C-alpha positions in Angstrom: -68.4 -28.9 44.8 -65.4 -28.5 42.5 -62.6 -30.7 43.7 -59.1 -31.6 42.5 -56.7 -34.4 43.4 -53.9 -33.4 45.8 -52.4 -36.8 46.6 -49.0 -35.3 47.2 -50.3 -32.9 49.8 -51.1 -33.5 53.4 -53.3 -31.9 56.1 -53.3 -32.3 59.9 -56.6 -31.8 61.6 -56.5 -31.2 65.4 -59.6 -31.1 67.7 -60.4 -32.7 71.0 -63.9 -33.7 69.6 -63.8 -36.7 67.4 -67.1 -35.8 65.7 -65.6 -32.5 64.5 -62.5 -34.3 63.2 -64.7 -36.8 61.2 -66.8 -33.9 59.8 -63.6 -32.0 58.7 -62.3 -35.3 57.2 -65.4 -35.9 55.2 -65.3 -32.3 53.9 -61.7 -32.7 52.7 -61.8 -36.2 51.4 -62.8 -35.2 47.8 -59.4 -33.5 47.5 -57.8 -37.0 47.8 -55.0 -35.5 50.0 -53.4 -37.3 52.9 -55.4 -36.5 56.1 -53.9 -36.9 59.6 -56.1 -36.6 62.7 -55.0 -35.6 66.3 -57.2 -35.2 69.3 -54.6 -33.3 71.4 -51.6 -31.0 70.9 -49.1 -33.7 72.0 -50.5 -36.1 69.5 -50.4 -33.4 66.8 -46.7 -32.6 67.6 -45.8 -36.3 67.4 -47.4 -36.5 63.9 -45.6 -33.4 62.8 -42.3 -34.9 63.9 -42.8 -38.0 61.8 -44.5 -36.6 58.7 -44.2 -33.7 56.2 -47.4 -31.7 56.7 -48.4 -29.0 54.3 -51.3 -27.6 56.4 -52.4 -27.7 60.1 -56.0 -26.9 61.0 -56.5 -26.7 64.7 -59.3 -25.9 67.1 -58.6 -23.0 69.4 -60.0 -24.3 72.6 -58.7 -27.7 73.7 -57.9 -29.3 77.0 -54.3 -28.8 78.0 -52.5 -27.0 75.3 -54.7 -24.6 73.3 -54.6 -24.4 69.5 -52.7 -21.0 69.5 -49.9 -22.4 71.6 -49.8 -25.6 69.6 -49.4 -23.7 66.4 -46.8 -21.4 68.0 -44.7 -24.5 68.7 -45.4 -25.9 65.2 -44.2 -22.5 63.8 -40.9 -22.9 65.5 -40.3 -26.6 64.7 -42.1 -26.8 61.3 -42.1 -23.3 59.8 -42.9 -24.6 56.3 -46.3 -25.9 57.4 -49.2 -23.6 56.8 -51.2 -23.0 60.0 -55.0 -22.2 60.3 -57.1 -21.9 63.5 -60.7 -22.9 63.9 -62.2 -20.2 66.2 -65.4 -19.0 67.6 -66.3 -15.3 68.3 -65.5 -15.8 71.9 -61.8 -16.6 71.0 -61.4 -13.5 68.8 -58.7 -11.8 70.9 -56.6 -14.9 71.3 -56.9 -15.5 67.6 -55.7 -11.9 66.8 -52.8 -12.4 69.2 -51.9 -15.7 67.4 -51.9 -13.9 64.0 -49.8 -11.0 65.3 -47.3 -13.5 66.8 -47.0 -15.3 63.5 -48.4 -18.5 64.8 -51.2 -18.7 62.3 -51.7 -17.3 58.8 -55.5 -17.2 59.0 -58.5 -18.3 60.9 -61.9 -19.9 60.1 -64.9 -19.1 62.1 -67.1 -21.9 63.5 -69.3 -23.2 62.2 -67.4 -23.3 58.9 -68.7 -23.4 55.4 -67.6 -26.6 53.6 -67.1 -25.0 50.2 -65.1 -22.1 51.7 -63.0 -24.6 53.7 -62.2 -26.6 50.7 -61.3 -23.5 48.7 -58.9 -22.4 51.5 -57.3 -25.8 51.8 -56.9 -25.9 48.0 -55.1 -22.5 48.0 -52.8 -23.7 50.8 -51.9 -26.8 48.9 -51.2 -24.8 45.7 -49.0 -22.5 47.8 -47.2 -25.5 49.3 -46.6 -26.9 45.8 -45.3 -23.6 44.6 -43.0 -23.3 47.6 -41.7 -26.8 46.9 -41.1 -25.9 43.3 -39.3 -22.7 44.3 -37.2 -24.7 46.7 -36.4 -27.2 44.0 -35.5 -24.4 41.6 -33.4 -22.7 44.2 -31.6 -26.0 44.9 -31.2 -26.6 41.2 -29.9 -23.0 40.7 -27.4 -23.5 43.6 -26.3 -26.8 42.1 -25.9 -25.1 38.7 -24.1 -22.2 40.3 -21.6 -24.6 41.8 -21.3 -26.5 38.5 -20.9 -23.2 36.7 -18.2 -22.1 39.2 -16.4 -25.5 38.7 -16.8 -25.1 34.9 -15.4 -21.6 35.1 -12.4 -22.8 37.1 -12.0 -25.6 34.5 -12.3 -23.1 31.7 -9.8 -20.8 33.4 -7.4 -23.6 33.7 -8.0 -24.6 30.1 -7.7 -21.0 28.9 -4.5 -20.6 30.9 -3.1 -23.9 29.4 -4.2 -22.8 26.0 -2.7 -19.3 26.4 0.5 -20.9 27.6 0.5 -23.2 24.6 -0.3 -20.3 22.2 2.5 -18.2 23.8 4.8 -21.2 23.4 3.7 -21.7 19.8 4.2 -18.0 19.1 7.6 -18.1 20.7 8.5 -21.1 18.5 7.1 -19.3 15.5 9.2 -16.2 16.3 12.2 -18.5 16.8 11.5 -20.0 13.4 11.4 -16.6 11.8 14.7 -15.7 13.4 16.0 -19.0 12.2 14.9 -18.2 8.7 16.6 -14.9 8.9 19.8 -16.5 10.2 19.6 -19.1 7.5 19.3 -16.5 4.7 22.0 -14.4 6.4 24.4 -17.4 6.3 23.4 -18.1 2.6 24.1 -14.4 1.8 27.5 -14.5 3.6 28.5 -17.7 1.8 27.4 -16.2 -1.6 29.0 -12.8 -1.1 32.5 -14.1 -0.4 35.0 -11.2 -0.5 32.5 -8.5 0.3 33.4 -8.3 4.0 30.1 -9.5 5.4 31.8 -10.2 8.7 32.8 -6.6 8.8 29.2 -5.6 8.1 28.1 -7.8 11.0 30.4 -5.8 13.3 28.0 -2.9 12.7 25.1 -4.8 14.4 25.8 -3.3 17.9 26.0 0.1 16.3 22.6 -0.4 14.6 21.1 -1.4 18.0 22.6 1.7 19.7 21.3 4.0 17.0 17.8 2.3 17.3 17.9 2.9 21.0 19.0 6.5 20.6 15.9 7.2 18.4 13.6 5.1 20.6 12.9 2.3 18.1 11.7 -0.7 20.0 9.3 -3.6 20.1 8.0 -4.9 16.7 9.5 -1.9 14.9 13.0 -2.8 16.2 12.5 -6.5 15.2 11.5 -5.4 11.7 14.5 -3.1 11.4 16.9 -5.9 12.5 15.4 -8.4 10.1 15.7 -5.9 7.2 19.3 -5.1 8.2 20.3 -8.8 8.2 18.5 -9.4 4.9 19.6 -6.3 3.0 21.8 -8.3 0.6 19.1 -10.9 0.0 18.2 -9.5 -3.5 21.8 -9.9 -4.6 21.8 -13.7 -4.3 20.8 -14.2 -7.9 23.5 -11.8 -9.3 26.4 -13.2 -11.2 29.9 -13.3 -9.6 31.1 -10.6 -12.0 28.3 -8.2 -10.9 28.9 -8.9 -7.2 32.6 -8.4 -7.5 32.5 -5.1 -9.4 32.5 -1.9 -7.3 29.3 0.0 -7.9 31.0 3.1 -9.3 32.9 1.0 -11.9 29.8 -0.8 -13.2 28.5 -0.1 -16.7 25.1 1.6 -17.0 23.5 -1.8 -17.8 25.1 -3.4 -14.8 24.0 -0.6 -12.5 20.4 -0.9 -13.7 20.5 -4.6 -13.0 22.2 -4.0 -9.6 19.5 -1.5 -8.7 16.9 -4.2 -8.8 18.1 -5.9 -5.6 15.8 -3.9 -3.2 12.8 -5.1 -5.4 14.1 -8.7 -5.3 14.6 -8.5 -1.5 11.1 -7.3 -0.9 9.6 -9.9 -3.3 11.4 -12.6 -1.3 9.7 -11.3 1.9 6.2 -11.2 0.5 5.7 -14.9 0.9 6.2 -14.7 4.7 3.6 -12.5 6.1 5.4 -11.5 9.3 8.4 -10.4 7.1 6.2 -8.1 5.0 7.1 -4.9 7.0 10.8 -5.7 6.9 10.4 -6.2 3.1 9.0 -2.6 2.9 12.2 -1.4 4.6 14.3 -3.4 2.2 12.5 -1.8 -0.7 13.4 1.7 0.6 16.8 1.2 2.1 18.6 2.4 -1.1 16.5 5.5 -1.5 18.2 8.9 -0.8 16.7 11.9 0.8 17.4 14.0 -2.3 15.5 11.6 -4.5 18.6 10.3 -6.3 18.3 6.7 -4.9 16.7 3.6 -6.3 14.5 1.8 -7.2 11.7 4.4 -7.1 13.5 7.7 -6.5 11.7 8.4 -3.3 12.7 11.4 -1.3 12.6 12.9 2.3 9.5 12.0 4.2 8.4 9.3 1.8 11.2 7.1 3.1 10.7 5.2 6.4 13.1 6.5 9.1 14.3 3.0 9.7 15.2 2.6 6.0 17.2 5.8 6.3 19.2 4.2 9.1 19.9 1.1 7.0 20.9 3.4 4.1 23.5 5.3 6.2 25.0 2.1 7.6 24.9 0.3 4.3 26.7 3.1 2.5 29.3 3.4 5.3 30.0 -0.3 4.9 30.2 -0.1 1.1 32.7 2.7 1.4 35.0 1.0 4.0 34.8 -2.4 2.3 35.5 -1.4 -1.3 32.0 -2.2 -2.5 31.5 1.4 -3.8 35.0 2.0 -5.2 37.8 -0.4 -5.7 39.7 1.7 -3.2 38.6 1.1 0.4 37.8 4.2 2.5 39.0 4.6 6.0 36.2 5.1 8.6 37.2 8.8 8.7 37.0 9.1 4.9 33.7 7.3 4.9 32.2 9.7 7.4 33.6 12.7 5.5 31.9 11.3 2.4 28.5 11.0 4.3 28.7 14.4 5.8 30.6 16.5 3.3 30.6 15.0 -0.2 26.9 14.2 -0.5 25.3 15.2 2.8 21.9 15.8 1.1 21.5 12.1 0.6 21.6 11.1 4.2 19.8 11.8 7.5 22.6 13.7 9.3 21.2 12.9 12.7 21.8 9.2 11.9 25.3 10.0 10.5 26.2 11.9 13.7 25.0 9.0 15.9 27.0 6.6 13.7 30.1 8.7 14.2 29.5 8.8 18.0 29.0 5.0 18.2 32.1 4.4 16.1 34.2 6.3 18.7 32.5 4.5 21.6 32.6 1.0 20.3 35.9 1.0 18.4 38.1 -1.9 19.4 41.8 -2.4 18.5 41.0 -5.8 16.9 38.3 -4.3 14.6 38.2 -1.7 11.9 35.0 0.0 13.1 36.9 3.2 13.3 40.2 3.5 11.5 42.3 5.8 9.3 44.2 5.4 6.0 47.9 6.0 6.7 50.8 6.6 4.4 53.8 4.4 5.1 55.9 7.4 5.6 53.7 8.4 8.5 53.9 5.1 10.4 55.2 5.1 13.9 56.0 2.5 16.5 52.9 1.2 18.4 50.3 1.7 15.7 48.0 -1.3 15.1 46.7 -2.5 11.8 42.9 -2.4 11.6 42.8 -4.3 8.3 45.0 -6.8 6.4 47.7 -5.3 4.2 47.1 -6.8 0.8 48.8 -6.2 -2.5 47.0 -5.3 -5.7 47.3 -9.0 -6.8 45.6 -10.1 -3.5 48.7 -11.3 -1.7 48.5 -11.0 2.1 51.5 -9.1 3.5 50.4 -8.4 7.1 47.3 -9.3 9.1 44.9 -7.0 10.9 45.7 -6.6 14.5 49.5 -6.5 14.0 51.2 -3.9 16.2 53.8 -2.1 14.2 57.4 -1.7 15.4 60.5 -0.4 13.6 61.1 -3.7 11.8 57.6 -4.1 10.4 57.5 -0.4 9.4 60.8 -0.8 7.4 59.5 -4.0 5.8 56.3 -2.2 4.6 58.2 0.6 3.1 60.6 -1.8 1.4 57.7 -3.8 -0.1 56.2 -0.6 -1.5 59.6 0.1 -3.2 60.0 -3.4 -4.5 56.4 -3.7 -5.8 56.4 -0.1 -7.0 52.9 0.1 -5.4 51.4 2.3 -2.7 49.8 0.0 -0.1 46.5 0.6 1.7 47.5 0.8 5.3 44.6 1.2 7.8 45.4 2.1 11.4 43.0 1.7 14.3 42.1 4.9 16.0 
């Protein structure tokens, strides 16, 4: 008889005849399993309550409680125990009923075959071992599921913290880029003394309004704003003489040197990756739609629309601040230049919106929108939009001054005494 060791398994044998119990025990002893003996149903139930039993083998006919009723109770209280009935032919119907009621999984006819019995018990033990392993695996899987859920929660928390940190770092990085732009803007302002950089800054809200009008937002708006603030960056290396000479009065050599400033601005942005796109706008912001601009002579659709906006505002500023000619244009004259003198150079939609915004945002204290006025046309109540300065740079009257009869007469008297026609700009 082939046997195996099942020391971790147990079997409960139930029969009211001790000789049968001994015979069953002898048959199963080679399996080296734990064997419990009970001569009654009550004794069997007591053993079941105090021990883990893998298999119950019970006789059908016993005094008091029969085997089918015993196993029915065992099925309720100890469902994990396998249940087998020892039955004779005369107990066939009762055995069938027990099987149908789920009280037993199989039956063995008396007299039994020892080898067949051992084989059945061995299969039951293997099934019990497999069930234990499955339970252990299920328990382990449940534990791991809980651990995984806790890990996921921990990871979610860590991811949230990491995301928050990254967002904070990104915000700090963006702040640092803005700080860099502000730093260079300050350097530019200090370098370009006398070029009305403050006046150029007054165009900032107009730039934002124009961008809003043409639905420029997000990263594209940020790139536009950076480019606008850094448009003079390439001029930092120029000599004072070059910076102080109006463009139209420069020599051909000076103009060629001056026309390099978009290239220099772009080059300065190449070392800072997030500024690269703004550098592309700086490279194009002096290009004209008709191809007459610099440094590459681009035309029309080859020029980024945002660069076209910067071009319009830059030339408007150059005209009203004396950077184009020694003579400063009024805002009306500058707009006429953009729309009538050389309209083919500029995006006229942008020029129209500039004109609209000048009217809407004009302020008595600022020369966003003003008019050049002859002294003979001055009347009481007019307000100066710019300082009145002599040709030698002497300040006569400050911007914001409201003119009355006394001031008007003094201005006319100064023109006669100096034999000079003064540039008088009046707020509209």
